[in-house]
Structures are given as C-alpha cells and as structure tokens.
Residue, then its C-alpha position, 0 to 999 in steps of 0.5 A: m291066235e294070240k301070242s304071249v307077250g314077250v315071246v314069239d316062236g321062242v324068240d324073246s322080243k326084249s332082245c330084238y328091236m323094231q327097226k321098220f314101220r308102216l303108217y296107215e290111216t283111217r278117218s278116226r285113227f293112225y295105225m303104225i305097224g312095227r317089226d324087228k329086222s329079222r321079221t320075227f314079230w309085229r306090233v301095232l300102235k294106235i293114235d287117235r285122230l278125232e281129238p283136236s288138241e290132245l294126244n291119245i296113244v294106245e299100244d296093242p300088247t299082243l305080238y303078231s306074226e306077219a300073217e296075223c298082222c295082214d289079217i288085222l289090217k284087212r279087218i280094219h279096212d273093211g270096218n272103215k269102208s264107209t269113211g274111206g277105209l284104211k290108207f297107206v301113208t308112209t314107210c318110216y324107221g322110227i318116231i322122232g317125237f310129237i309136238k304141239f304148238l297152239e292146237p293140233y299135235y304133229m308126229l315127226l318121223i324118220t322116212k329115210r336113213k343111211k348107215i354111217g358106222t358100226i360099233c361092236g356089230h351095232a349099226v349107227y344111222a343118220i337121217t336122210k329124210s324126215e316128215m311131219v304128219l298132222i295128227p287130227h283129222p281135217s274134220v275136227r280141226s279149228k281155224l287155229a290149226y291153219s292160223k298164221d302163228e301156227n304156221r310160223y311155229k311150224k316153219l321154226l321147227c322145220s328150220m331144224d335140219l334133222t338131216k345134218d349131224f343127227f345120228y342114232s342106233y337101235s341097239y347101241n346106246i350111242m348117247l353113252s360112251l363105250q366104257k359106260n355101255l360096257s359097265g355094270h351101271n348102264v343107264i337103261g330104258q327111259s333114262l337113256y332119253e334123259t341123259l345129257f345128249v339125247w336131243n329129242e327127250f322132250l319130243t318123245r316124253g309124251i309117248r314114253n310116259t304113256l307107253q312106259n317103253t321106248s319101242w317106237t322111238v329113236a334117241l337122237v344124238y346131235g353132233f358129229f360121227k365119223q368112222v374110218n378104216l385105217s392101217i398101220s404096219g399092214r394091219e387094219f383097224n377102225m377109228i370112230i370119232i363121236a362128238r355129242r352135244s349136250r342139250h342143256y344150255a344149248g344154243t348159238r355162239y353169242l346167245k349162249r355163253g358161260v354157265n347157268k345156275r345149274g352148272r350147265v355150260a354152253n357148247d358142252v361137247e363130249t368127244e369120244q375116240i373109239v379104236f377097234a380091230d375085228a376078231s380073227d381066228g377065234s381071238p377076242m375083238q380088241i376095242s378101246s376108247v378115250v373121252q375128252l371134253r370141250g365147253s364154255i368157260p364156266l363163269f357168268w359172262s356174255q357178249e352182245a352181238s352187234p352189227l357195229n362191232m365184229k369183236p364184242d366186249i366180254i361182259l363178266s358178271h360178279k354175281d356168283a362171288m363164291f363160284e357156286a355154279t362153277k363148282l356145280h359144273f365141275d362136280n357134275l364132271v366128277t360124277r360123270y367121269g371121275n377124278p382127275i379133272i384136267i383143265l386146258n385153258l387156251i385163251k390169251t395171256r396178254e392183250k392190248r385191251p383186256r378181253e380174254t384175259i379178264l376171263r383168264t384171271e377170273f377162271a384161275n380165281a374160281v379154280k383156286s377157290i374150289n380147290q381150297n375145299l378139296s383134297k389133293d387127289e380131288r383138286l382140279r388140274f389147271l393149265h394155262w397155255d396161250l395157243h394164239r401166242h404160240s401159233r404166231r411165234s412158232k410153226a404149226t409143227n412145233v405147236l402140235l409137238q408142244l400140245g402133244k406133250v401136254a396131252a401125253f401128261a393128261l393121258k397118263l393121269t386119266g388112262i384109257f378104256y381098253c377091253p377085249v371082247t370074246p367072239n361068242m358074246k351076244l351083241e344084242g345083250l351087250f348093250p340092253y335097252s329095257f323094253s319096259e323098265n324105267n330106271h332113273v339113273i342119270d349120268e352115273s360115273v363108271a365104277v372100276q370093275d374086274s369084270i362086267s357080265n350080263d346075267e341074261n347072257k352067261d356065254y360071255n364075260v367082258k373083262p376090261k384091262t384098263l379104265q379111264s378115270g377123269v377127263l381132259r376139258t379143253n376150252c378157248i373162248d368159243c371152244l371151236d378153233r383153238t380147242n379143236v387143234a388141242q383136241y386133235a393133239y390129244g386124239l393123236v397121242a391117245l391113238g398111239s396108246q390105243l394101238q399099243a393096247l390093241g397090240f398093233t405097236e410097241d411104241p405109243h408115239i406117232d410122228l406128226d409126219n406119219p400118214l396115220a397122223k394126217e388121217v387123224m387130222t382130217a377126221y378132227e378137222s371135219m369134226g371141228d368144221t361141223l361143230a363150228f357150223q352148229y355153234g358159230g355159223s361157219a367152218a372152223h378157223n384151221k390155220i394150223f391144219s392148213e399150214r400142216r397140209g402145206q396150203w398156200k398161205a395167201a389162199a389160207q388167209s383168204q379162206e379164213l377171212i371168208r369164214t370170219i365174215q360168214r360167222y359174223y353175218n350168221n351171229t349177227y343176223l341169223d342166230g336169233a331165229k336159230q336159237k328160237a328153233i332150238n328152244i322149240f325143239l328142245g322144249h325150252f319154250q312151249p307155246q300156249q294159247g293166250k300167252p306171249l308168242l316166241w317171237e315176242l320174247d327175247s330170242d336168246q332165252h328159254y321159256n315154258v310159258g305154261s309154268y308161270g300162269p297169266n302174269l308172265a308178262d308182268g315186269i317185262d321192260g322194253s329193252f332188247i337184249r341180244r346177249s346170253q346173260s348166263d348170270g341168272n337165266i334159270i328160274d327153275e330147271s330139272d334134269a329133263t327140262i330147263r325153264n327160263l324166264h326173261a324180258p322179251d323183245c320190244q318192238h318199240s324203242s325205249k325212252n332212253p335208248d342206249k347201246r343195247s337198243l342199237l343191237k336190234s338187227a334185221s333178223d328180228t323182223f324177218s328171221c322166222e319168216s325166212s324159213i321155207c317149210n314143206c308141211r310134211q318135211i323137216y329139212g334136212g363191261m370190264g372185270k378185274d383190272q389185274y390179270s396174270e402174265s407170269d407162269h408160276i404166280c396166279y392172282a386172286e381177286h385183290g391181286d394177291a399172289c399165291d404160290c402154284s405148283n405144276f401138274l406137269d413136269v415142265d423140265s421135260l417139255s420143249s419149247g393158236n389157232s385164233c385166226e379170227e382174232e388175228l384177221l380182225e386185228r388186221s382188218i378195217s374197223i367198222t366203228s370209231d370205238h373199235i379204232v380207238n380200242e386198237q390204238i391202245t398200246e400195251v402197258p409198259a413193263s415198268e408199270s405192270g407187276p406181272i409183266l415185270k416179273e416176266k421180264q426178270s424171269e427171261e433174264k434169269l433164264n438167259k443168264s443161267g444157260k441151263h435151259t433150251d430156248s423152247f423151255e424158256k418160251w414155255v415158262t415165259h408164255g405158258e402159265i401152268l397152275y395146279i391150285 
C-alpha cells in the first residue's frame, strides 16, 4: 500500500535524512535504494542505462516501508530475468555527483566513510573510499567511451583524492558558519550547494535540477576539520577548527594568484573556531564560534613558475587602475560578514630587491582609494606588520605576544558569536535542509536578532547573547606560513573570550605557557600543514612553532629546507596536472567532442568549451604561459560557474623565444599520464618604485604622502614566519640572474625618503626616553594604517 508523500507512520520525512544507500543494476537501469538512519522510510531512484551520452534520472515519489521495498526489488528481478535479472553493485553513503567527459556519464559514490566530529549532535564525516561507476550499459557504448582521451580525462579526475580533506554532514550545514546556521536567514535547499564552499556544486547540478531536491547527494566541503576534547580547571569542553576553501578561483600556488574580475581571490579560506560544552543537569548547552579569513592579496598580480628560479619575480598588473576588482572583493566580505573588515598584512616592509614591497605599496594604495568613498564606520581597517622581520629579530614568544595584542584589538572590534542552546530543542529542526525548496539566497550576511526560532519546532528558542560582526582577514604572499602563525595567535585570543563567555573562566587571557595554548597550537599547526599541501605542495614552514616546541634548531632548519625543496618541485613540475584536475572537478573545463582537449590548453586557466562555439581556438597564439594571469582571465562568470578563456599550451616553440618559452617543464608532457586510476576508484615585471618604509605615512601612486590614523592604540603595545625566503637567501642560486639579484645592496638611507624618515623616527624616540624598546620596534618596523 502506498504511503502519502512526506509522512510514513506519522514521521515527517522532511525532518529525516537518507544516510545509507544500496545500488542495484539491470541491463536497462540502475536502481538506488535509500533509507534514513532510523530505518523509517525507503525511497527509490532510477537511472537509465540505455542512453549512451545522456543522463536520465527519475525519482519514485512514493515512500516505502522496508518490506515494501524488498517486494519491489523482487519484482524488478523477476521482470528482468531474461537479461540477467537484478544484481547488487555496492553499498554507499551518498552521491558525490555525475560527470561526463566525451561520451558516457559516470556516477561518483561514497562507499566508505568515517565520523570525524559532532556539532550540536550532528555527525560530520570524511570519505575513506569512493567509487566511479560507468552508467551506460556496455551494449550501447561506442568506441569513444574506451578511447585514449576518455581514459586520460578519467585519470585526471581520479587524481583528485577525495579521501583527503573532504568532509560533509547529512543534517548540519557544514558549508556555513555556526552563526549563519543559527540565524533566521539560513541558506536552504539547493542554494546550500551554490555557496562558496561546496566543491561538488557542478557535479551535483544535473541531479539537483532534475529532482529539485538534495535528498540523494552530499555537499562536500574541502579544507580542514579537527575536533579535540580539552579541559581547563578540571572542566572539559570541545574545540573544533574548520577551514573551508572557496571553490571560486581555486587552484595551486603559482597558477592562481591575486584576484579575478569578480572579486574572487586565490587561496580564499574561511577558518571557524567552535567551542562548546555539553549540557548537564538540565542547563543549556553553551556554544560559541569565531570566524577569520585568509586570502591572496586582492590585486592583479602573478608569478611564473620556473625550474630555473626558486624565487619567481612578482608581476604586478596596473590594468585595474580604479581597483574595481579589489573593491568587489571587500564588498563581498561585507556582505558575508558585515563591518568592520580588518586587514592584517604580514608581508615585508624592506627588501634588497623589491618583490613583496611592490604589492605592499599597491595594496595600501588600493585600500586608500576604496576608503575615500566610504563612511568612517565602513572603512577598511588596515594593518601592516612585517612578520618576517619580527621573527628574525625576536624570539617566537615575543612575536606571538605581539600578534596576540593585535588579535585582541581585532577581536574587540568584531566580537564573537555566543549562544546558549536549551536541552529540549529538536536538533533535526535546528539546521533544516529543504526537502524540495530552491531558495536562491547566497552568501547572505547575518542580521542581528534578539532571538532565533523555527516555526516548525516551537519547543525551543535560541537566543544568541553576542554576534560576530565583521571579520579579520590575514594575508602574506602565499597565505600559508606567516598567515597560519597569525591565525593561531588570533585563535588563542578568541578561545580565551569564548571560554569566558561559556563561564569556564573569569579572565579571557591564556598564557602562552598554558598547556591549553600548546594544544591549540598543535591544532592550528595541523591546519596550516593541510592547507599548505593543498595550495603549495608541501607542509607549512613552522619556524615559530618549532621554536615554541623547543625543537633543536639544526633539525628545524633541515626540515624547513626539505619542505622548501618539496614545494619547489611540486610547484614547478606537478601543479600543472593538479590544476587541470581541479578545473575538471569544479566544472571550469567541460570537455566536448570536436573541441580542444584540456591538455592542449594552458594548465592554469578555466574553460567551458561549449560556451564559445566552434571558434574557440581563434586568436590562440603559440606562447606558453605558466602564471596565473589574474589580470583578466574571467570572460563570463556566474556564482555557480566560472568560465574563462585563455591561450592554450603550444607544443612548438615560437619564432622569437623569450623567457616564457623556457618555462615549459617536464610536467606538461607527462603530468596527466602519471596518474594511475582504478576505473571504479577515486583516490583517495616591476610595479611602483616607491614603497613605504615608515609607520604613519603611506605613499599613493605618485609617492605623495598622506596622513594615516591607527585603528590600534600603539601606546598599549609592547615591543615571520617566512622560512622559505630565509632559506632561499642562504642557499646557492641556480641562475646567474638570481646571483646578481642577491648582490644588490639596500638603498642607503640618505637616498631614500622613507628610510630617512625611519632613521629620524628612531633618533627621536631614543632621545625622548618615553617609550620602551619594544614599542620603538613596533613604531619603526610595523606600519599601522587606517586609511
């Protein structure tokens, strides 16, 4: 007997989620049977196998009992006996998506999982095994399905290791922060997949649009997840660190730099720190979260990976003279997090040969330009702090103490999210997925509310005590090594405030020698290593963390050197293939018959060949460019799909070879071939010459000085983790050009206005005798800008 859609035995299916599936096959169809965790209802999905190049999916609207589902399977088997009957294929835990290369469709499934954490009673899982199932029956496949090009695309996709750093939840919106999940402006239904952090949005688009629901798929987030149980003063609590990588402008270190025309930046990662204590004796569960960001400097700049140079020049484009893309980026951050936006810029203030300082000056000019049209409350808060210089002149403890004071000021401006959760609330209704709704609300900022409630669950009322408004955005050059140190310092300060809000402590300060600080450092160090592998190809450089642990200096230096070499090798020889795999997975390149193949195109660009008709190759030159070229690689882009068009690789050298032609490495001939895939297994130029050296003066485009006020009270402050740069400076150079570059000496103070001002500032401070040595160092070497 059929049950009415939505209710089985009095249970509303909209409050339950299918978590386990069984896949069966006949000659003409795949049948997927899904059920909820409590075995309350079963559903059936039918996938056609007789169409060689189209995806036909039909969902049975009926909800069945277990007995009814068994009866259906028996009848299907009996009806197909003449062609082999019904055969069991595999057990799975959700559909990752569907993908097509040149002809047939493939279905990607999670076949093994492991629980890695729990948020408010909602389990979070990682993938431990996945399978790739070819959909069309062998009898309808053409030779194209077995072609060399088809197999090469499959190998590329299989090089995306889904068993590393992907995670998901059936009932908790893991792609959103806790504050957004507890807000009245929840992103629901299919729009959850269209948010920044769902990496299989493209892969699931077909089934979601066909069925108008997300019942059969899981939303994968890529980044880092770690949950640890800690204690203070004998009381236990849980801390969760979540890093969510944006799927927009995603890629590898040298192939994705800066910003694109839509304001999306490379290596855009949202880090959330959740702290909660389980409820006891009927008291509310206490939970708090803090969000911070890392992301590439939002300018049009690039670097060319080269086997001949371990320190590629930074090439700054001046195409966006009005900083429109930079403004779009910060407008997006305001939409997502509210005001204020606090920028912590950790790049160098002085170099023998300007590299980072080129970006430093241009970044300051961009912020100055943007702030001219904003009200005082809306202005970007900008802080320059040369972590590399401080880490070379001070011990790790002093650097972390100083960063901690910067973090405390930033945290005071943004606040934290804190909310007591009553014990009788329905967790399944707290973070509702829509069973069939398609609400297109994307990246909404969280409105301040006195209370948040759910009309369908009147037995609870969530009342946030405090809300976070605004965010701290930290960057260095790669947003890996130095950035991770600063994010740890911020996380530690935030943890103190979170524990105070939860009632665990009266004083928010956590000393660096506290065992708790060491546990937090371990978690952030693990996150830094994970993100560094994803973007840079090696673990993070952890000079400051190593010093704090008391690691033998020689051993630490050897470790850092090995990581430098590993990162250099990956960036030079392997990242091309890695970028191609990412572009395939995210749908930035969609293969089509009769169109250029991915490996014939430049490895660092996005493509949607079908969008440009038969004239795609028109205007393609023979130059091979191995840099990101963030200055104009977006022709057309929607929030769901980014589409780019650029010159492909050329297998023949140009008539007038230049430096770029030397950058073609071995990876471009074997990178895609080197991936080994089980067919059913997815394995796991110079900018501005002027650059600022003083502390309270910034220089505009033509070197004009302008007054800057501080967003920090420097009088209350006392007193880098760029190990890769430091090791490279000591190592033997590969090219003569690099040797010449290293022999260039610093400009004498008498020839440089900014440096002269710095010297005069030092003399003035020394004569006055009113400030401590640590304060003098801050004023002299750490520029604070509030433009």
